[in-house]
C-alpha positions as a Python dict, from the first residue, in 0.01 Angstrom:
ca = {
    (1, 'M'): (0, 0, 0),
    (2, 'K'): (241, -288, -87),
    (3, 'L'): (629, -223, -117),
    (4, 'G'): (755, -330, -454),
    (5, 'V'): (1087, -331, -652),
    (6, 'F'): (1139, -267, -1009),
    (7, 'S'): (1350, -557, -1128),
    (8, 'P'): (1640, -434, -1353),
    (9, 'V'): (1846, -328, -1034),
    (10, 'L'): (1893, -727, -987),
    (11, 'S'): (1946, -824, -1348),
    (12, 'A'): (2283, -954, -1252),
    (13, 'V'): (2115, -1236, -1065),
    (14, 'S'): (1874, -1504, -1167),
    (15, 'F'): (1492, -1445, -1140),
    (16, 'K'): (1467, -1721, -846),
    (17, 'E'): (1782, -1562, -654),
    (18, 'M'): (1630, -1208, -697),
    (19, 'I'): (1271, -1318, -588),
    (20, 'E'): (1421, -1467, -255),
    (21, 'Y'): (1633, -1201, -181),
    (22, 'L'): (1346, -978, -201),
    (23, 'S'): (1132, -1188, 1),
    (24, 'S'): (1401, -1186, 260),
    (25, 'L'): (1394, -817, 258),
    (26, 'G'): (1025, -784, 332),
    (27, 'V'): (949, -679, -28),
    (28, 'E'): (581, -806, -138),
    (29, 'Q'): (575, -724, -501),
    (30, 'V'): (806, -699, -813),
    (31, 'E'): (784, -492, -1141),
    (32, 'M'): (914, -686, -1406),
    (33, 'G'): (1119, -543, -1706),
    (34, 'A'): (1020, -732, -2009),
    (35, 'G'): (1177, -548, -2310),
    (36, 'G'): (1265, -192, -2430),
    (37, 'C'): (1464, 21, -2212),
    (38, 'P'): (1416, -228, -1919),
    (39, 'G'): (1609, -482, -2097),
    (40, 'K'): (1478, -874, -2058),
    (41, 'A'): (1739, -1018, -1792),
    (42, 'H'): (1438, -1234, -1638),
    (43, 'F'): (1164, -1189, -1863),
    (44, 'D'): (1222, -1251, -2254),
    (45, 'P'): (840, -1275, -2399),
    (46, 'E'): (987, -1411, -2699),
    (47, 'V'): (1122, -1714, -2516),
    (48, 'L'): (857, -1723, -2235),
    (49, 'L'): (545, -1713, -2471),
    (50, 'K'): (674, -2051, -2633),
    (51, 'D'): (727, -2240, -2285),
    (52, 'D'): (435, -2267, -2072),
    (53, 'K'): (664, -2484, -1824),
    (54, 'K'): (883, -2202, -1762),
    (55, 'I'): (556, -1968, -1705),
    (56, 'E'): (436, -2213, -1427),
    (57, 'E'): (783, -2225, -1278),
    (58, 'I'): (767, -1855, -1234),
    (59, 'K'): (423, -1865, -1080),
    (60, 'Q'): (568, -2140, -835),
    (61, 'I'): (877, -1906, -726),
    (62, 'L'): (619, -1645, -676),
    (63, 'A'): (404, -1833, -460),
    (64, 'D'): (688, -1990, -281),
    (65, 'N'): (788, -1655, -178),
    (66, 'N'): (442, -1481, -108),
    (67, 'M'): (546, -1249, -393),
    (68, 'E'): (318, -1099, -663),
    (69, 'I'): (387, -923, -994),
    (70, 'S'): (250, -563, -984),
    (71, 'A'): (334, -480, -1333),
    (72, 'I'): (506, -578, -1666),
    (73, 'S'): (728, -261, -1776),
    (74, 'C'): (850, -220, -2144),
    (75, 'H'): (946, 138, -2170),
    (76, 'G'): (1036, 258, -2515),
    (77, 'N'): (957, 474, -2816),
    (78, 'P'): (744, 285, -3031),
    (79, 'V'): (643, 601, -3232),
    (80, 'H'): (1004, 696, -3313),
    (81, 'P'): (1034, 830, -3674),
    (82, 'D'): (1289, 549, -3774),
    (83, 'K'): (1046, 263, -3848),
    (84, 'A'): (1294, 31, -3776),
    (85, 'V'): (1347, 136, -3426),
    (86, 'A'): (968, 226, -3368),
    (87, 'K'): (879, -144, -3476),
    (88, 'A'): (1140, -311, -3236),
    (89, 'Y'): (976, -106, -2945),
    (90, 'H'): (632, -162, -3084),
    (91, 'D'): (690, -561, -3077),
    (92, 'D'): (837, -536, -2748),
    (93, 'F'): (567, -396, -2600),
    (94, 'N'): (279, -593, -2760),
    (95, 'N'): (516, -900, -2637),
    (96, 'A'): (496, -768, -2311),
    (97, 'V'): (127, -752, -2326),
    (98, 'L'): (88, -1107, -2427),
    (99, 'L'): (295, -1210, -2136),
    (100, 'A'): (125, -1013, -1882),
    (101, 'E'): (-190, -1202, -2017),
    (102, 'K'): (-29, -1543, -1938),
    (103, 'L'): (107, -1451, -1601),
    (104, 'G'): (-247, -1280, -1513),
    (105, 'V'): (-113, -904, -1479),
    (106, 'T'): (-331, -640, -1564),
    (107, 'T'): (-116, -334, -1548),
    (108, 'I'): (166, -274, -1811),
    (109, 'I'): (416, 37, -1788),
    (110, 'G'): (554, 246, -2041),
    (111, 'F'): (666, 550, -2198),
    (112, 'S'): (424, 723, -2449),
    (113, 'G'): (679, 791, -2698),
    (114, 'C'): (783, 1090, -2911),
    (115, 'P'): (780, 1112, -3291),
    (116, 'G'): (978, 1310, -3502),
    (117, 'D'): (854, 1659, -3654),
    (118, 'S'): (724, 1485, -4003),
    (119, 'E'): (726, 1178, -4174),
    (120, 'N'): (1064, 1229, -4313),
    (121, 'S'): (1219, 1286, -3980),
    (122, 'K'): (1519, 1078, -3862),
    (123, 'Y'): (1513, 1154, -3492),
    (124, 'S'): (1254, 1209, -3232),
    (125, 'N'): (1165, 1597, -3180),
    (126, 'W'): (1062, 1701, -2815),
    (127, 'V'): (899, 2018, -2829),
    (128, 'T'): (923, 2236, -2512),
    (129, 'C'): (814, 2609, -2607),
    (130, 'P'): (538, 2768, -2832),
    (131, 'W'): (762, 2977, -3051),
    (132, 'P'): (895, 3031, -3302),
    (133, 'N'): (547, 2915, -3436),
    (134, 'E'): (633, 2597, -3623),
    (135, 'F'): (684, 2426, -3263),
    (136, 'G'): (306, 2440, -3244),
    (137, 'E'): (254, 2284, -3570),
    (138, 'I'): (497, 2012, -3512),
    (139, 'L'): (311, 1916, -3163),
    (140, 'N'): (-38, 1933, -3340),
    (141, 'W'): (102, 1669, -3635),
    (142, 'Q'): (275, 1465, -3325),
    (143, 'W'): (-21, 1425, -3119),
    (144, 'N'): (-323, 1428, -3384),
    (145, 'E'): (-141, 1260, -3672),
    (146, 'V'): (73, 1007, -3486),
    (147, 'L'): (52, 968, -3108),
    (148, 'I'): (-333, 961, -3060),
    (149, 'P'): (-429, 733, -3340),
    (150, 'Y'): (-114, 470, -3223),
    (151, 'W'): (-236, 442, -2862),
    (152, 'K'): (-601, 405, -2967),
    (153, 'K'): (-514, 120, -3153),
    (154, 'E'): (-252, -16, -2912),
    (155, 'A'): (-522, 38, -2645),
    (156, 'E'): (-778, -194, -2819),
    (157, 'F'): (-497, -431, -2836),
    (158, 'C'): (-430, -426, -2460),
    (159, 'K'): (-782, -468, -2397),
    (160, 'A'): (-815, -766, -2593),
    (161, 'H'): (-535, -931, -2395),
    (162, 'G'): (-642, -865, -2049),
    (163, 'I'): (-463, -527, -1978),
    (164, 'T'): (-676, -289, -1762),
    (165, 'K'): (-421, -10, -1702),
    (166, 'I'): (-174, 140, -1943),
    (167, 'A'): (53, 342, -1709),
    (168, 'F'): (264, 593, -1878),
    (169, 'E'): (587, 725, -1693),
    (170, 'M'): (581, 1118, -1687),
    (171, 'H'): (935, 1140, -1847),
    (172, 'P'): (1094, 1433, -2015),
    (173, 'G'): (1168, 1335, -2396),
    (174, 'F'): (858, 1202, -2464),
    (175, 'C'): (508, 1361, -2549),
    (176, 'V'): (386, 1252, -2192),
    (177, 'Y'): (585, 1413, -1931),
    (178, 'N'): (330, 1580, -1688),
    (179, 'P'): (-19, 1550, -1558),
    (180, 'E'): (-177, 1790, -1841),
    (181, 'T'): (-8, 1540, -2130),
    (182, 'V'): (-109, 1228, -1953),
    (183, 'L'): (-481, 1388, -1913),
    (184, 'R'): (-458, 1484, -2282),
    (185, 'L'): (-388, 1139, -2398),
    (186, 'R'): (-609, 992, -2128),
    (187, 'E'): (-906, 1189, -2283),
    (188, 'A'): (-842, 1110, -2639),
    (189, 'V'): (-786, 745, -2602),
    (190, 'G'): (-994, 626, -2277),
    (191, 'D'): (-946, 538, -1923),
    (192, 'I'): (-731, 260, -1995),
    (193, 'I'): (-438, 534, -2001),
    (194, 'G'): (-331, 656, -1663),
    (195, 'A'): (11, 711, -1483),
    (196, 'N'): (289, 561, -1324),
    (197, 'V'): (390, 844, -1090),
    (198, 'D'): (771, 907, -1050),
    (199, 'P'): (848, 1179, -824),
    (200, 'S'): (1233, 1154, -962),
    (201, 'H'): (1114, 1305, -1292),
    (202, 'L'): (898, 1574, -1159),
    (203, 'Y'): (1147, 1706, -904),
    (204, 'W'): (1395, 1822, -1177),
    (205, 'Q'): (1110, 1960, -1394),
    (206, 'G'): (1008, 2160, -1090),
    (207, 'M'): (674, 2001, -1016),
    (208, 'N'): (539, 1928, -659),
    (209, 'P'): (463, 1528, -654),
    (210, 'V'): (204, 1605, -387),
    (211, 'Q'): (28, 1849, -620),
    (212, 'V'): (73, 1617, -896),
    (213, 'I'): (-64, 1307, -699),
    (214, 'K'): (-383, 1525, -606),
    (215, 'V'): (-470, 1632, -965),
    (216, 'L'): (-390, 1275, -1098),
    (217, 'G'): (-605, 1121, -792),
    (218, 'E'): (-881, 1350, -855),
    (219, 'A'): (-905, 1215, -1210),
    (220, 'G'): (-846, 842, -1109),
    (221, 'A'): (-558, 829, -1317),
    (222, 'I'): (-264, 715, -1072),
    (223, 'Y'): (-207, 330, -1196),
    (224, 'H'): (124, 270, -1042),
    (225, 'F'): (395, 421, -867),
    (226, 'H'): (782, 437, -858),
    (227, 'A'): (960, 536, -530),
    (228, 'K'): (1274, 720, -690),
    (229, 'D'): (1427, 1035, -557),
    (230, 'T'): (1617, 1343, -715),
    (231, 'K'): (1874, 1560, -557),
    (232, 'I'): (1858, 1940, -702),
    (233, 'D'): (2197, 2087, -689),
    (234, 'E'): (2132, 2428, -607),
    (235, 'H'): (2467, 2613, -729),
    (236, 'N'): (2460, 2418, -1076),
    (237, 'T'): (2091, 2482, -1111),
    (238, 'A'): (2117, 2847, -1024),
    (239, 'V'): (2383, 2885, -1297),
    (240, 'N'): (2254, 2655, -1583),
    (241, 'G'): (1908, 2558, -1501),
    (242, 'V'): (1744, 2224, -1475),
    (243, 'L'): (1759, 2117, -1858),
    (244, 'D'): (2107, 1944, -1831),
    (245, 'N'): (2234, 1704, -2089),
    (246, 'K'): (2582, 1608, -1912),
    (247, 'G'): (2615, 1240, -1855),
    (248, 'Y'): (2443, 1104, -1524),
    (249, 'G'): (2788, 993, -1426),
    (250, 'D'): (2909, 1357, -1403),
    (251, 'I'): (2747, 1391, -1051),
    (252, 'A'): (2954, 1670, -938),
    (253, 'N'): (2857, 1925, -1220),
    (254, 'R'): (2506, 1819, -1310),
    (255, 'S'): (2218, 2026, -1200),
    (256, 'W'): (2020, 1745, -1048),
    (257, 'V'): (2090, 1350, -996),
    (258, 'F'): (1868, 1067, -936),
    (259, 'R'): (1898, 952, -588),
    (260, 'T'): (1755, 647, -334),
    (261, 'V'): (1457, 782, -156),
    (262, 'G'): (1527, 976, 145),
    (263, 'Y'): (1855, 1112, -8),
    (264, 'G'): (1687, 1381, -236),
    (265, 'H'): (1437, 1479, 12),
    (266, 'G'): (1367, 1385, 365),
    (267, 'K'): (1116, 1151, 552),
    (268, 'E'): (875, 1444, 618),
    (269, 'E'): (836, 1488, 235),
    (270, 'W'): (800, 1138, 179),
    (271, 'N'): (532, 1098, 433),
    (272, 'D'): (348, 1372, 266),
    (273, 'I'): (376, 1197, -43),
    (274, 'I'): (244, 861, 47),
    (275, 'S'): (-25, 1011, 261),
    (276, 'T'): (-150, 1188, -32),
    (277, 'L'): (-142, 884, -237),
    (278, 'R'): (-370, 746, 44),
    (279, 'T'): (-596, 1022, 63),
    (280, 'V'): (-671, 1012, -315),
    (281, 'G'): (-751, 655, -280),
    (282, 'Y'): (-450, 492, -438),
    (283, 'D'): (-373, 170, -242),
    (284, 'G'): (-131, 8, -492),
    (285, 'T'): (228, -79, -539),
    (286, 'V'): (508, 159, -422),
    (287, 'S'): (771, 23, -649),
    (288, 'I'): (1162, 94, -562),
    (289, 'E'): (1344, 195, -902),
    (290, 'H'): (1700, 224, -770),
    (291, 'E'): (1937, 452, -1019),
    (292, 'D'): (2173, 602, -782),
    (293, 'G'): (2517, 671, -902),
    (294, 'L'): (2655, 687, -575),
    (295, 'M'): (2522, 352, -429),
    (296, 'S'): (2566, -6, -538),
    (297, 'P'): (2256, -187, -629),
    (298, 'K'): (2242, -399, -297),
    (299, 'E'): (2305, -92, -59),
    (300, 'G'): (2064, 167, -244),
    (301, 'L'): (1806, -112, -272),
    (302, 'E'): (1817, -211, 97),
    (303, 'K'): (1844, 151, 232),
    (304, 'A'): (1525, 246, 18),
    (305, 'V'): (1346, -84, 160),
    (306, 'R'): (1422, 13, 510),
    (307, 'F'): (1314, 379, 466),
    (308, 'L'): (1005, 309, 288),
    (309, 'Q'): (893, 34, 542),
    (310, 'D'): (884, 321, 800),
    (311, 'V'): (723, 543, 558),
    (312, 'L'): (437, 329, 401),
    (313, 'I'): (51, 312, 537),
    (314, 'K'): (-21, -47, 559),
    (315, 'E'): (-332, -76, 758),
    (316, 'T'): (-702, 53, 684),
    (317, 'P'): (-753, 335, 961),
    (318, 'G'): (-1104, 219, 1029),
    (319, 'A'): (-1359, 440, 1227),
    (320, 'M'): (-1245, 769, 1382),
    (321, 'W'): (-1262, 647, 1718),
    (322, 'W'): (-1195, 1013, 1861),
    (323, 'V'): (-1508, 1165, 1701),
}
């Protein structure tokens, strides 16, 4: 496994400064945001796709610092019912794919998106229960008329431009938010579809990341991994449950908040997560995503790096010498 970092946390510095800093910490890979929710602070495809010299400069900076790009990320909602919003996310995603092709990156990360409840909707409609019965009708329409046709077409575009893995982050608010929905879309579209496993989004939904990894690993569907933690506030959750729409800055009153790895769950938990990843055959990137409202970018990132350097399994075990 290789230790990586998701780039938005360092959007305030230049690409070169970021790569040199991460290399000095012992980070081996970087996951680059290139549109959509992660923004384009370092990688603006519309600029870079027209500048081969800049592409070569990027490659040289990476080589000089023994750094690799693990994936290009472009999270958004390309099936949004507002056609203008959908097009903006769609264009960003496709440009990110074209940039990945130029850089020799074969994994792209994003969200599945979520349509509205009909062609005439204004906003997305995330269905979370089967009753009243119209919710089931909405889900059938979203999946069969919008989501599956869209990603079948996008999968062909990705394949044509060298992408072998589309890694969806399982995130509430979008149609793909748990293993069942990842595998449903994968079955409909093909094995180019897989998961970017992020424990932080699993914890607050009540899932067990170790069990999620086992299920997705058995299906060969783990394509990337985010190292991000969540702290569940037992009092607030006991009173109000986990569906919390208060702002992320309202830390004292929320049912859960994102934390730097080790501050939501301890080392034993993360040892189990990393060991299970290895057990199911995942030997890819463990990419730190820092969104901790109690720590600065530098402090939270460096704490996560130190924590994971002690947790990651780096070497091949070899023969069982004790047998």
